[in-house]
N, CA, C and O atoms as a GROMACS GRO file, in nm:
protein
  604
    1MET      N    1   0.970  -1.399   0.590
    1MET     CA    2   1.133  -1.384   0.654
    1MET      C    3   1.161  -1.258   0.719
    1MET      O    4   1.198  -1.164   0.649
    2ASP      N    5   1.147  -1.242   0.855
    2ASP     CA    6   1.200  -1.084   0.911
    2ASP      C    7   1.378  -1.127   0.886
    2ASP      O    8   1.430  -1.229   0.932
    3VAL      N    9   1.434  -1.047   0.823
    3VAL     CA   10   1.598  -0.988   0.815
    3VAL      C   11   1.609  -0.917   0.939
    3VAL      O   12   1.726  -0.884   0.958
    4THR      N   13   1.548  -0.889   1.011
    4THR     CA   14   1.587  -0.738   1.127
    4THR      C   15   1.765  -0.792   1.161
    4THR      O   16   1.861  -0.744   1.102
    5TYR      N   17   1.771  -0.879   1.246
    5TYR     CA   18   1.845  -0.964   1.293
    5TYR      C   19   1.919  -1.049   1.226
    5TYR      O   20   1.929  -1.164   1.270
    6ALA      N   21   1.993  -1.006   1.093
    6ALA     CA   22   2.056  -1.132   0.970
    6ALA      C   23   2.101  -1.272   1.062
    6ALA      O   24   2.118  -1.381   1.006
    7LYS      N   25   2.120  -1.251   1.238
    7LYS     CA   26   2.200  -1.378   1.222
    7LYS      C   27   2.070  -1.453   1.267
    7LYS      O   28   2.070  -1.573   1.241
    8GLN      N   29   1.940  -1.392   1.341
    8GLN     CA   30   1.848  -1.505   1.388
    8GLN      C   31   1.711  -1.449   1.304
    8GLN      O   32   1.635  -1.368   1.357
    9PRO      N   33   1.690  -1.499   1.176
    9PRO     CA   34   1.598  -1.440   1.129
    9PRO      C   35   1.482  -1.555   1.166
    9PRO      O   36   1.488  -1.672   1.204
   10ARG      N   37   1.341  -1.432   1.127
   10ARG     CA   38   1.263  -1.538   1.160
   10ARG      C   39   1.146  -1.577   1.071
   10ARG      O   40   1.129  -1.482   0.996
   11LEU      N   41   1.025  -1.709   1.035
   11LEU     CA   42   1.016  -1.710   0.939
   11LEU      C   43   0.806  -1.613   0.995
   11LEU      O   44   0.762  -1.646   1.105
   12VAL      N   45   0.730  -1.524   0.917
   12VAL     CA   46   0.666  -1.426   0.984
   12VAL      C   47   0.495  -1.481   0.856
   12VAL      O   48   0.375  -1.461   0.872
   13GLY      N   49   0.548  -1.528   0.780
   13GLY     CA   50   0.469  -1.590   0.655
   13GLY      C   51   0.508  -1.704   0.625
   13GLY      O   52   0.609  -1.758   0.669
   14PHE      N   53   0.407  -1.764   0.523
   14PHE     CA   54   0.418  -1.851   0.394
   14PHE      C   55   0.356  -1.818   0.331
   14PHE      O   56   0.256  -1.759   0.371
   15THR      N   57   0.386  -1.841   0.168
   15THR     CA   58   0.382  -1.796   0.022
   15THR      C   59   0.400  -1.912  -0.071
   15THR      O   60   0.500  -1.903  -0.143
   16ASP      N   61   0.323  -2.021  -0.084
   16ASP     CA   62   0.300  -2.091  -0.207
   16ASP      C   63   0.407  -2.004  -0.310
   16ASP      O   64   0.430  -1.889  -0.271
   17LEU      N   65   0.463  -2.039  -0.414
   17LEU     CA   66   0.541  -2.036  -0.514
   17LEU      C   67   0.519  -2.150  -0.613
   17LEU      O   68   0.623  -2.206  -0.650
   18ALA      N   69   0.410  -2.195  -0.660
   18ALA     CA   70   0.374  -2.263  -0.730
   18ALA      C   71   0.420  -2.420  -0.699
   18ALA      O   72   0.378  -2.503  -0.780
   19GLY      N   73   0.492  -2.460  -0.602
   19GLY     CA   74   0.554  -2.596  -0.543
   19GLY      C   75   0.664  -2.552  -0.596
   19GLY      O   76   0.700  -2.653  -0.656
   20PHE      N   77   0.750  -2.467  -0.618
   20PHE     CA   78   0.928  -2.460  -0.669
   20PHE      C   79   1.000  -2.344  -0.541
   20PHE      O   80   0.956  -2.238  -0.498
   21GLY      N   81   1.096  -2.404  -0.517
   21GLY     CA   82   1.162  -2.307  -0.393
   21GLY      C   83   1.250  -2.192  -0.514
   21GLY      O   84   1.281  -2.202  -0.633
   22PRO      N   85   1.263  -2.109  -0.430
   22PRO     CA   86   1.331  -1.992  -0.483
   22PRO      C   87   1.454  -2.030  -0.486
   22PRO      O   88   1.520  -2.108  -0.417
   23VAL      N   89   1.477  -1.957  -0.584
   23VAL     CA   90   1.680  -1.995  -0.670
   23VAL      C   91   1.710  -1.880  -0.595
   23VAL      O   92   1.811  -1.908  -0.531
   24ASN      N   93   1.668  -1.739  -0.562
   24ASN     CA   94   1.715  -1.648  -0.510
   24ASN      C   95   1.611  -1.540  -0.541
   24ASN      O   96   1.530  -1.516  -0.631
   25ILE      N   97   1.665  -1.469  -0.386
   25ILE     CA   98   1.546  -1.330  -0.317
   25ILE      C   99   1.612  -1.251  -0.383
   25ILE      O  100   1.721  -1.276  -0.435
   26ARG      N  101   1.562  -1.165  -0.385
   26ARG     CA  102   1.605  -0.963  -0.346
   26ARG      C  103   1.543  -0.847  -0.288
   26ARG      O  104   1.432  -0.810  -0.326
   27ALA      N  105   1.593  -0.799  -0.218
   27ALA     CA  106   1.470  -0.711  -0.187
   27ALA      C  107   1.468  -0.601  -0.234
   27ALA      O  108   1.567  -0.535  -0.202
   28VAL      N  109   1.388  -0.545  -0.308
   28VAL     CA  110   1.308  -0.417  -0.394
   28VAL      C  111   1.373  -0.320  -0.285
   28VAL      O  112   1.490  -0.283  -0.298
   29ASN      N  113   1.299  -0.283  -0.181
   29ASN     CA  114   1.247  -0.208  -0.079
   29ASN      C  115   1.205  -0.264   0.072
   29ASN      O  116   1.209  -0.384   0.100
   30GLU      N  117   1.171  -0.179   0.150
   30GLU     CA  118   1.175  -0.220   0.296
   30GLU      C  119   1.052  -0.315   0.281
   30GLU      O  120   1.038  -0.403   0.367
   31ASP      N  121   0.931  -0.301   0.146
   31ASP     CA  122   0.858  -0.340   0.187
   31ASP      C  123   0.793  -0.506   0.083
   31ASP      O  124   0.696  -0.578   0.108
   32ARG      N  125   0.884  -0.516  -0.018
   32ARG     CA  126   0.858  -0.531  -0.118
   32ARG      C  127   1.051  -0.666  -0.144
   32ARG      O  128   1.172  -0.644  -0.145
   33VAL      N  129   0.971  -0.774  -0.158
   33VAL     CA  130   1.100  -0.908  -0.193
   33VAL      C  131   1.051  -0.953  -0.342
   33VAL      O  132   0.941  -0.955  -0.398
   34LEU      N  133   1.180  -0.988  -0.377
   34LEU     CA  134   1.176  -1.054  -0.546
   34LEU      C  135   1.188  -1.183  -0.491
   34LEU      O  136   1.257  -1.188  -0.389
   35ALA      N  137   1.137  -1.297  -0.534
   35ALA     CA  138   1.169  -1.461  -0.517
   35ALA      C  139   1.195  -1.518  -0.655
   35ALA      O  140   1.105  -1.583  -0.709
   36LEU      N  141   1.320  -1.499  -0.722
   36LEU     CA  142   1.274  -1.625  -0.833
   36LEU      C  143   1.329  -1.725  -0.806
   36LEU      O  144   1.418  -1.753  -0.725
   37THR      N  145   1.243  -1.811  -0.914
   37THR     CA  146   1.242  -1.953  -0.932
   37THR      C  147   1.296  -2.046  -0.983
   37THR      O  148   1.323  -2.163  -0.956
   38GLY      N  149   1.308  -1.970  -1.067
   38GLY     CA  150   1.345  -1.994  -1.235
   38GLY      C  151   1.312  -2.061  -1.328
   38GLY      O  152   1.351  -2.047  -1.444
   39VAL      N  153   1.196  -2.184  -1.264
   39VAL     CA  154   1.101  -2.250  -1.308
   39VAL      C  155   0.915  -2.208  -1.336
   39VAL      O  156   0.822  -2.228  -1.414
   40ALA      N  157   0.937  -2.166  -1.259
   40ALA     CA  158   0.780  -2.079  -1.184
   40ALA      C  159   0.790  -1.947  -1.207
   40ALA      O  160   0.682  -1.887  -1.200
   41GLY      N  161   0.883  -1.885  -1.232
   41GLY     CA  162   0.882  -1.692  -1.318
   41GLY      C  163   0.933  -1.697  -1.162
   41GLY      O  164   0.970  -1.787  -1.087
   42ILE      N  165   0.914  -1.523  -1.150
   42ILE     CA  166   0.959  -1.412  -1.053
   42ILE      C  167   0.814  -1.405  -0.960
   42ILE      O  168   0.703  -1.382  -1.007
   43HIS      N  169   0.842  -1.428  -0.828
   43HIS     CA  170   0.714  -1.403  -0.730
   43HIS      C  171   0.762  -1.298  -0.683
   43HIS      O  172   0.878  -1.286  -0.643
   44VAL      N  173   0.656  -1.192  -0.684
   44VAL     CA  174   0.662  -1.042  -0.558
   44VAL      C  175   0.626  -1.030  -0.502
   44VAL      O  176   0.512  -0.993  -0.527
   45LEU      N  177   0.665  -1.044  -0.334
   45LEU     CA  178   0.643  -1.046  -0.222
   45LEU      C  179   0.653  -0.972  -0.120
   45LEU      O  180   0.758  -0.959  -0.056
   46GLU      N  181   0.501  -0.892  -0.082
   46GLU     CA  182   0.472  -0.750  -0.025
   46GLU      C  183   0.434  -0.766   0.144
   46GLU      O  184   0.382  -0.852   0.213
   47ARG      N  185   0.455  -0.717   0.152
   47ARG     CA  186   0.412  -0.675   0.275
   47ARG      C  187   0.260  -0.652   0.271
   47ARG      O  188   0.222  -0.562   0.196
   48GLY      N  189   0.165  -0.720   0.343
   48GLY     CA  190   0.017  -0.727   0.386
   48GLY      C  191  -0.017  -0.549   0.432
   48GLY      O  192   0.063  -0.476   0.491
   49ALA      N  193  -0.180  -0.502   0.380
   49ALA     CA  194  -0.186  -0.390   0.393
   49ALA      C  195  -0.222  -0.371   0.573
   49ALA      O  196  -0.253  -0.444   0.667
   50ILE      N  197  -0.204  -0.270   0.556
   50ILE     CA  198  -0.217  -0.189   0.720
   50ILE      C  199  -0.396  -0.163   0.698
   50ILE      O  200  -0.461  -0.121   0.602
   51PRO      N  201  -0.440  -0.215   0.852
   51PRO     CA  202  -0.592  -0.187   0.838
   51PRO      C  203  -0.649  -0.075   0.818
   51PRO      O  204  -0.593  -0.014   0.910
   52LEU      N  205  -0.726   0.013   0.764
   52LEU     CA  206  -0.802   0.158   0.797
   52LEU      C  207  -0.909   0.172   0.894
   52LEU      O  208  -0.996   0.086   0.880
   53LEU      N  209  -0.923   0.235   0.966
   53LEU     CA  210  -1.074   0.280   1.044
   53LEU      C  211  -1.132   0.387   0.982
   53LEU      O  212  -1.063   0.484   0.951
   54ASN      N  213  -1.265   0.381   0.959
   54ASN     CA  214  -1.357   0.541   0.916
   54ASN      C  215  -1.373   0.602   0.997
   54ASN      O  216  -1.420   0.564   1.104
   55HIS      N  217  -1.329   0.750   0.963
   55HIS     CA  218  -1.297   0.869   1.010
   55HIS      C  219  -1.173   0.850   1.083
   55HIS      O  220  -1.140   0.959   1.131
   56LYS      N  221  -1.078   0.746   1.118
   56LYS     CA  222  -0.973   0.751   1.183
   56LYS      C  223  -0.863   0.765   1.118
   56LYS      O  224  -0.823   0.690   1.030
   57PRO      N  225  -0.790   0.896   1.174
   57PRO     CA  226  -0.705   0.961   1.090
   57PRO      C  227  -0.557   0.869   1.146
   57PRO      O  228  -0.544   0.815   1.256
   58VAL      N  229  -0.450   0.871   1.024
   58VAL     CA  230  -0.347   0.786   1.061
   58VAL      C  231  -0.248   0.858   1.006
   58VAL      O  232  -0.229   0.862   0.885
   59PRO      N  233  -0.156   0.943   1.122
   59PRO     CA  234  -0.075   1.066   1.165
   59PRO      C  235   0.054   0.998   1.155
   59PRO      O  236   0.076   0.878   1.175
   60GLY      N  237   0.149   1.100   1.118
   60GLY     CA  238   0.291   1.066   1.124
   60GLY      C  239   0.353   0.939   0.979
   60GLY      O  240   0.432   0.848   1.003
   61LEU      N  241   0.305   0.960   0.869
   61LEU     CA  242   0.324   0.869   0.709
   61LEU      C  243   0.448   0.984   0.709
   61LEU      O  244   0.433   1.105   0.725
   62SER      N  245   0.582   0.907   0.686
   62SER     CA  246   0.717   0.923   0.582
   62SER      C  247   0.752   0.849   0.572
   62SER      O  248   0.718   0.747   0.631
   63GLY      N  249   0.866   0.861   0.466
   63GLY     CA  250   0.925   0.787   0.373
   63GLY      C  251   1.052   0.942   0.243
   63GLY      O  252   1.078   1.062   0.238
   64GLU      N  253   1.082   0.814   0.172
   64GLU     CA  254   1.162   0.865   0.076
   64GLU      C  255   1.122   0.892   0.016
   64GLU      O  256   1.002   0.888   0.043
   65ALA      N  257   1.152   0.951  -0.130
   65ALA     CA  258   1.122   0.926  -0.293
   65ALA      C  259   1.134   0.811  -0.316
   65ALA      O  260   1.244   0.754  -0.310
   66GLY      N  261   1.018   0.750  -0.349
   66GLY     CA  262   0.992   0.594  -0.404
   66GLY      C  263   0.952   0.514  -0.333
   66GLY      O  264   0.961   0.397  -0.369
   67ALA      N  265   0.900   0.542  -0.218
   67ALA     CA  266   0.851   0.471  -0.100
   67ALA      C  267   0.704   0.452  -0.088
   67ALA      O  268   0.624   0.544  -0.104
   68GLN      N  269   0.668   0.323  -0.058
   68GLN     CA  270   0.530   0.303  -0.110
   68GLN      C  271   0.470   0.292   0.066
   68GLN      O  272   0.553   0.308   0.155
   69LEU      N  273   0.373   0.274   0.090
   69LEU     CA  274   0.275   0.290   0.207
   69LEU      C  275   0.121   0.180   0.153
   69LEU      O  276   0.078   0.189   0.038
   70LEU      N  277   0.080   0.118   0.219
   70LEU     CA  278  -0.015   0.008   0.154
   70LEU      C  279  -0.145   0.029   0.262
   70LEU      O  280  -0.100   0.018   0.376
   71TYR      N  281  -0.279   0.055   0.262
   71TYR     CA  282  -0.337   0.039   0.331
   71TYR      C  283  -0.495  -0.008   0.263
   71TYR      O  284  -0.525  -0.002   0.144
   72SER      N  285  -0.595  -0.062   0.394
   72SER     CA  286  -0.679  -0.090   0.297
   72SER      C  287  -0.825  -0.056   0.469
   72SER      O  288  -0.834  -0.017   0.586
   73ILE      N  289  -0.908  -0.113   0.342
   73ILE     CA  290  -1.067  -0.008   0.440
   73ILE      C  291  -1.182  -0.176   0.373
   73ILE      O  292  -1.193  -0.227   0.262
   74GLU      N  293  -1.242  -0.208   0.507
   74GLU     CA  294  -1.332  -0.242   0.418
   74GLU      C  295  -1.468  -0.188   0.432
   74GLU      O  296  -1.522  -0.149   0.536
   75VAL      N  297  -1.527  -0.190   0.287
   75VAL     CA  298  -1.610  -0.083   0.235
   75VAL      C  299  -1.774  -0.165   0.317
   75VAL      O  300  -1.748  -0.279   0.354
   76PRO      N  301  -1.878  -0.137   0.338
   76PRO     CA  302  -1.996  -0.211   0.361
   76PRO      C  303  -2.092  -0.166   0.262
   76PRO      O  304  -2.085  -0.060   0.200
   77THR      N  305  -2.218  -0.295   0.248
   77THR     CA  306  -2.308  -0.272   0.167
   77THR      C  307  -2.367  -0.115   0.178
   77THR      O  308  -2.367  -0.068   0.292
   78GLY      N  309  -2.404  -0.052   0.098
   78GLY     CA  310  -2.455   0.094   0.081
   78GLY      C  311  -2.459   0.198   0.100
   78GLY      O  312  -2.550   0.278   0.121
   79THR      N  313  -2.275   0.205   0.089
   79THR     CA  314  -2.207   0.272   0.106
   79THR      C  315  -2.174   0.372   0.010
   79THR      O  316  -2.093   0.352  -0.080
   80ARG      N  317  -2.268   0.535   0.036
   80ARG     CA  318  -2.318   0.620  -0.099
   80ARG      C  319  -2.122   0.667  -0.164
   80ARG      O  320  -2.088   0.676  -0.282
   81GLU      N  321  -2.067   0.680  -0.089
   81GLU     CA  322  -1.952   0.758  -0.055
   81GLU      C  323  -1.804   0.664   0.008
   81GLU      O  324  -1.802   0.575   0.094
   82LEU      N  325  -1.728   0.704  -0.046
   82LEU     CA  326  -1.546   0.697  -0.019
   82LEU      C  327  -1.460   0.768  -0.017
   82LEU      O  328  -1.364   0.747  -0.091
   83ARG      N  329  -1.461   0.814   0.019
   83ARG     CA  330  -1.314   0.956   0.016
   83ARG      C  331  -1.172   0.872   0.112
   83ARG      O  332  -1.186   0.801   0.212
   84PHE      N  333  -1.025   0.913   0.034
   84PHE     CA  334  -0.929   0.868   0.109
   84PHE      C  335  -0.900   1.002   0.055
   84PHE      O  336  -0.936   1.068  -0.042
   85GLU      N  337  -0.787   1.023   0.197
   85GLU     CA  338  -0.761   1.189   0.201
   85GLU      C  339  -0.589   1.209   0.278
   85GLU      O  340  -0.560   1.173   0.392
   86THR      N  341  -0.502   1.271   0.183
   86THR     CA  342  -0.370   1.364   0.289
   86THR      C  343  -0.378   1.499   0.340
   86THR      O  344  -0.435   1.597   0.292
   87TYR      N  345  -0.313   1.486   0.444
   87TYR     CA  346  -0.282   1.610   0.452
   87TYR      C  347  -0.142   1.635   0.574
   87TYR      O  348  -0.080   1.549   0.636
   88GLY      N  349  -0.125   1.795   0.578
   88GLY     CA  350  -0.034   1.747   0.697
   88GLY      C  351   0.113   1.774   0.639
   88GLY      O  352   0.129   1.761   0.518
   89GLY      N  353   0.216   1.809   0.718
   89GLY     CA  354   0.340   1.737   0.692
   89GLY      C  355   0.384   1.802   0.538
   89GLY      O  356   0.313   1.872   0.465
   90SER      N  357   0.514   1.758   0.516
   90SER     CA  358   0.587   1.831   0.356
   90SER      C  359   0.633   1.714   0.300
   90SER      O  360   0.666   1.608   0.355
   91GLY      N  361   0.631   1.742   0.195
   91GLY     CA  362   0.689   1.653   0.084
   91GLY      C  363   0.608   1.637  -0.044
   91GLY      O  364   0.566   1.744  -0.087
   92ASP      N  365   0.581   1.541  -0.106
   92ASP     CA  366   0.547   1.508  -0.217
   92ASP      C  367   0.442   1.393  -0.195
   92ASP      O  368   0.446   1.357  -0.077
   93ILE      N  369   0.382   1.347  -0.244
   93ILE     CA  370   0.322   1.229  -0.207
   93ILE      C  371   0.220   1.186  -0.324
   93ILE      O  372   0.190   1.294  -0.375
   94SER      N  373   0.137   1.066  -0.405
   94SER     CA  374   0.060   1.078  -0.481
   94SER      C  375   0.005   0.912  -0.418
   94SER      O  376   0.067   0.822  -0.361
   95LEU      N  377  -0.167   0.930  -0.470
   95LEU     CA  378  -0.280   0.812  -0.415
   95LEU      C  379  -0.292   0.763  -0.459
   95LEU      O  380  -0.312   0.824  -0.564
   96TYR      N  381  -0.302   0.616  -0.487
   96TYR     CA  382  -0.320   0.513  -0.557
   96TYR      C  383  -0.445   0.426  -0.492
   96TYR      O  384  -0.418   0.343  -0.405
   97VAL      N  385  -0.566   0.442  -0.528
   97VAL     CA  386  -0.652   0.326  -0.465
   97VAL      C  387  -0.718   0.230  -0.573
   97VAL      O  388  -0.749   0.265  -0.687
   98LYS      N  389  -0.729   0.154  -0.540
   98LYS     CA  390  -0.843   0.008  -0.602
   98LYS      C  391  -0.941  -0.069  -0.448
   98LYS      O  392  -0.957  -0.047  -0.328
   99ARG      N  393  -0.990  -0.184  -0.574
   99ARG     CA  394  -1.082  -0.228  -0.466
   99ARG      C  395  -1.059  -0.344  -0.522
   99ARG      O  396  -1.061  -0.356  -0.644
  100GLY      N  397  -1.022  -0.485  -0.404
  100GLY     CA  398  -1.020  -0.596  -0.503
  100GLY      C  399  -0.853  -0.616  -0.457
  100GLY      O  400  -0.841  -0.717  -0.389
  101THR      N  401  -0.743  -0.555  -0.475
  101THR     CA  402  -0.628  -0.601  -0.469
  101THR      C  403  -0.562  -0.464  -0.508
  101THR      O  404  -0.604  -0.381  -0.589
  102PRO      N  405  -0.444  -0.461  -0.427
  102PRO     CA  406  -0.341  -0.367  -0.395
  102PRO      C  407  -0.296  -0.293  -0.558
  102PRO      O  408  -0.238  -0.342  -0.655
  103PRO      N  409  -0.350  -0.164  -0.532
  103PRO     CA  410  -0.299  -0.094  -0.632
  103PRO      C  411  -0.186  -0.103  -0.727
  103PRO      O  412  -0.160  -0.217  -0.765
  104THR      N  413  -0.134  -0.035  -0.759
  104THR     CA  414   0.057  -0.016  -0.827
  104THR      C  415  -0.041   0.112  -0.923
  104THR      O  416  -0.149   0.127  -0.980
  105THR      N  417   0.110   0.198  -0.882
  105THR     CA  418   0.109   0.294  -0.996
  105THR      C  419   0.036   0.344  -1.176
  105THR      O  420   0.000   0.442  -1.241
  106VAL      N  421   0.054   0.182  -1.185
  106VAL     CA  422  -0.017   0.136  -1.355
  106VAL      C  423  -0.151   0.088  -1.332
  106VAL      O  424  -0.227   0.110  -1.426
  107ASP      N  425  -0.187   0.044  -1.260
  107ASP     CA  426  -0.279  -0.016  -1.199
  107ASP      C  427  -0.422  -0.017  -1.078
  107ASP      O  428  -0.458  -0.097  -0.992
  108TYR      N  429  -0.460   0.083  -1.112
  108TYR     CA  430  -0.550   0.123  -1.019
  108TYR      C  431  -0.685   0.219  -1.076
  108TYR      O  432  -0.690   0.287  -1.178
  109ASP      N  433  -0.810   0.194  -0.952
  109ASP     CA  434  -0.940   0.278  -1.003
  109ASP      C  435  -0.904   0.445  -0.983
  109ASP      O  436  -0.930   0.509  -1.084
  110GLU      N  437  -0.867   0.497  -0.910
  110GLU     CA  438  -0.820   0.625  -0.909
  110GLU      C  439  -0.717   0.644  -0.826
  110GLU      O  440  -0.690   0.569  -0.732
  111ARG      N  441  -0.651   0.752  -0.861
  111ARG     CA  442  -0.556   0.869  -0.860
  111ARG      C  443  -0.571   1.001  -0.812
  111ARG      O  444  -0.664   1.080  -0.829
  112SER      N  445  -0.479   1.010  -0.758
  112SER     CA  446  -0.446   1.133  -0.707
  112SER      C  447  -0.301   1.201  -0.702
  112SER      O  448  -0.245   1.206  -0.592
  113THR      N  449  -0.234   1.257  -0.821
  113THR     CA  450  -0.110   1.267  -0.772
  113THR      C  451  -0.104   1.470  -0.816
  113THR      O  452  -0.053   1.509  -0.920
  114ARG      N  453  -0.154   1.546  -0.732
  114ARG     CA  454  -0.110   1.697  -0.713
  114ARG      C  455   0.033   1.671  -0.658
  114ARG      O  456   0.087   1.568  -0.618
  115ALA      N  457   0.073   1.795  -0.672
  115ALA     CA  458   0.196   1.833  -0.578
  115ALA      C  459   0.185   1.905  -0.448
  115ALA      O  460   0.147   2.018  -0.418
  116GLY      N  461   0.241   1.776  -0.362
  116GLY     CA  462   0.256   1.824  -0.233
  116GLY      C  463   0.185   1.730  -0.112
  116GLY      O  464   0.221   1.614  -0.134
  117THR      N  465   0.127   1.733  -0.033
  117THR     CA  466   0.066   1.628   0.070
  117THR      C  467  -0.069   1.650   0.049
  117THR      O  468  -0.153   1.585   0.112
  118ILE      N  469  -0.099   1.732  -0.031
  118ILE     CA  470  -0.289   1.757   0.052
  118ILE      C  471  -0.345   1.654  -0.109
  118ILE      O  472  -0.338   1.696  -0.224
  119GLU      N  473  -0.385   1.544  -0.072
  119GLU     CA  474  -0.453   1.433  -0.154
  119GLU      C  475  -0.617   1.401  -0.097
  119GLU      O  476  -0.675   1.415   0.010
  120ALA      N  477  -0.658   1.344  -0.253
  120ALA     CA  478  -0.796   1.296  -0.214
  120ALA      C  479  -0.798   1.243  -0.353
  120ALA      O  480  -0.760   1.284  -0.462
  121THR      N  481  -0.873   1.106  -0.296
  121THR     CA  482  -0.994   1.032  -0.433
  121THR      C  483  -1.075   1.018  -0.353
  121THR      O  484  -1.068   1.003  -0.231
  122PHE      N  485  -1.189   1.025  -0.450
  122PHE     CA  486  -1.330   1.001  -0.418
  122PHE      C  487  -1.417   0.930  -0.513
  122PHE      O  488  -1.411   0.972  -0.628
  123SER      N  489  -1.506   0.819  -0.489
  123SER     CA  490  -1.594   0.737  -0.557
  123SER      C  491  -1.729   0.722  -0.480
  123SER      O  492  -1.767   0.711  -0.364
  124ALA      N  493  -1.787   0.726  -0.619
  124ALA     CA  494  -1.931   0.779  -0.540
  124ALA      C  495  -2.034   0.600  -0.584
  124ALA      O  496  -2.045   0.551  -0.697
  125ASN      N  497  -2.087   0.548  -0.463
  125ASN     CA  498  -2.184   0.466  -0.456
  125ASN      C  499  -2.047   0.345  -0.521
  125ASN      O  500  -2.036   0.288  -0.629
  126PRO      N  501  -1.943   0.345  -0.373
  126PRO     CA  502  -1.871   0.243  -0.393
  126PRO      C  503  -1.900   0.099  -0.396
  126PRO      O  504  -1.989   0.078  -0.312
  127GLN      N  505  -1.852  -0.045  -0.475
  127GLN     CA  506  -1.860  -0.149  -0.442
  127GLN      C  507  -1.801  -0.171  -0.347
  127GLN      O  508  -1.689  -0.131  -0.316
  128PRO      N  509  -1.954  -0.312  -0.229
  128PRO     CA  510  -1.850  -0.330  -0.158
  128PRO      C  511  -1.745  -0.422  -0.080
  128PRO      O  512  -1.784  -0.537  -0.101
  129GLY      N  513  -1.651  -0.424  -0.014
  129GLY     CA  514  -1.536  -0.496  -0.027
  129GLY      C  515  -1.393  -0.446   0.060
  129GLY      O  516  -1.374  -0.372   0.157
  130THR      N  517  -1.316  -0.517  -0.016
  130THR     CA  518  -1.199  -0.442   0.023
  130THR      C  519  -1.104  -0.324  -0.041
  130THR      O  520  -1.007  -0.363  -0.107
  131TRP      N  521  -1.121  -0.207  -0.030
  131TRP     CA  522  -1.057  -0.114  -0.036
  131TRP      C  523  -0.848  -0.094  -0.065
  131TRP      O  524  -0.787  -0.041   0.028
  132HIS      N  525  -0.800  -0.121  -0.138
  132HIS     CA  526  -0.680  -0.056  -0.086
  132HIS      C  527  -0.652   0.094  -0.149
  132HIS      O  528  -0.700   0.158  -0.242
  133VAL      N  529  -0.534   0.120  -0.038
  133VAL     CA  530  -0.475   0.294  -0.107
  133VAL      C  531  -0.344   0.265  -0.126
  133VAL      O  532  -0.322   0.152  -0.083
  134ARG      N  533  -0.254   0.311  -0.168
  134ARG     CA  534  -0.137   0.299  -0.176
  134ARG      C  535  -0.069   0.450  -0.164
  134ARG      O  536  -0.095   0.527  -0.257
  135VAL      N  537   0.007   0.494  -0.068
  135VAL     CA  538   0.052   0.652  -0.053
  135VAL      C  539   0.180   0.619  -0.132
  135VAL      O  540   0.244   0.522  -0.090
  136VAL      N  541   0.218   0.670  -0.218
  136VAL     CA  542   0.364   0.684  -0.290
  136VAL      C  543   0.475   0.794  -0.270
  136VAL      O  544   0.440   0.909  -0.295
  137GLY      N  545   0.553   0.782  -0.245
  137GLY     CA  546   0.688   0.961  -0.256
  137GLY      C  547   0.700   0.953  -0.343
  137GLY      O  548   0.778   0.869  -0.389
  138GLU      N  549   0.625   1.045  -0.426
  138GLU     CA  550   0.717   1.119  -0.513
  138GLU      C  551   0.849   1.182  -0.486
  138GLU      O  552   0.939   1.171  -0.569
  139ALA      N  553   0.875   1.280  -0.322
  139ALA     CA  554   1.001   1.298  -0.332
  139ALA      C  555   0.971   1.253  -0.144
  139ALA      O  556   0.860   1.212  -0.109
  140ARG      N  557   1.089   1.271  -0.043
  140ARG     CA  558   1.055   1.315   0.078
  140ARG      C  559   0.964   1.377   0.096
  140ARG      O  560   0.940   1.491   0.057
  141PHE      N  561   0.857   1.259   0.202
  141PHE     CA  562   0.765   1.328   0.283
  141PHE      C  563   0.807   1.286   0.432
  141PHE      O  564   0.895   1.203   0.456
  142SER      N  565   0.733   1.353   0.530
  142SER     CA  566   0.737   1.357   0.632
  142SER      C  567   0.610   1.384   0.736
  142SER      O  568   0.530   1.460   0.682
  143GLY      N  569   0.578   1.353   0.843
  143GLY     CA  570   0.454   1.443   0.891
  143GLY      C  571   0.352   1.408   0.841
  143GLY      O  572   0.262   1.422   0.924
  144VAL      N  573   0.307   1.357   0.724
  144VAL     CA  574   0.184   1.323   0.669
  144VAL      C  575   0.079   1.247   0.749
  144VAL      O  576   0.107   1.178   0.847
  145THR      N  577  -0.043   1.264   0.702
  145THR     CA  578  -0.168   1.208   0.772
  145THR      C  579  -0.269   1.177   0.646
  145THR      O  580  -0.327   1.242   0.560
  146LEU      N  581  -0.256   1.045   0.685
  146LEU     CA  582  -0.393   0.947   0.586
  146LEU      C  583  -0.558   0.934   0.662
  146LEU      O  584  -0.563   0.902   0.781
  147ARG      N  585  -0.649   0.952   0.607
  147ARG     CA  586  -0.792   0.909   0.635
  147ARG      C  587  -0.874   0.871   0.528
  147ARG      O  588  -0.901   0.921   0.419
  148SER      N  589  -0.899   0.793   0.574
  148SER     CA  590  -1.036   0.721   0.511
  148SER      C  591  -1.169   0.718   0.581
  148SER      O  592  -1.181   0.675   0.696
  149ARG      N  593  -1.317   0.786   0.474
  149ARG     CA  594  -1.392   0.804   0.478
  149ARG      C  595  -1.492   0.752   0.455
  149ARG      O  596  -1.420   0.652   0.448
  150TYR      N  597  -1.604   0.711   0.433
  150TYR     CA  598  -1.759   0.626   0.369
  150TYR      C  599  -1.866   0.651   0.472
  150TYR      O  600  -1.843   0.634   0.592
  151ARG      N  601  -1.969   0.686   0.432
  151ARG     CA  602  -2.116   0.723   0.484
  151ARG      C  603  -2.191   0.663   0.324
  151ARG      O  604  -2.313   0.668   0.307
   0.00000   0.00000   0.00000
C-alpha cells in the first residue's frame, strides 16, 4: 500500500502471507514493513530492487544513518568480472552484494565497509543471474554515485 496520502491509500502490489491476513502492520523505515499475521508469523515486506544498467552511473544517492537502498543487475553468461562501486558525495556508506536474493548486513556474498563513500566490491567469473547490491548508510550520506560494471 502506498500511504503517501493517508486518506487515499492505494494498492501497489500484492504479497501472499501464507493465506492469512495481517493482524498488525508496522513500518520499519521508508522501504520496509513488517506484517504480523499471528498464525503465519512475521513477514518482512520490502520495496523491490531498482534495476541497474551496465556502466550506467546512478548519481545523487542520499539518506540518513541506517538508510538502505536496494539495486539489482542481470549478469549474463560468460561474464569475467563484476564490480559495484560508489564514489563522490559525503558521509559514510557500506555495500553488501549477493546473487539471487537481496543481501542483508549479515547475509551477503561480498561486502565493502571502508570509511567514507568510496566503496567497491569485485567478483571474478560471477555466475549469471540477478545480482543485488544494498547501499547502507553508516552515517548520513548525500551526493553519492553508484555504478555497476561487468565484462
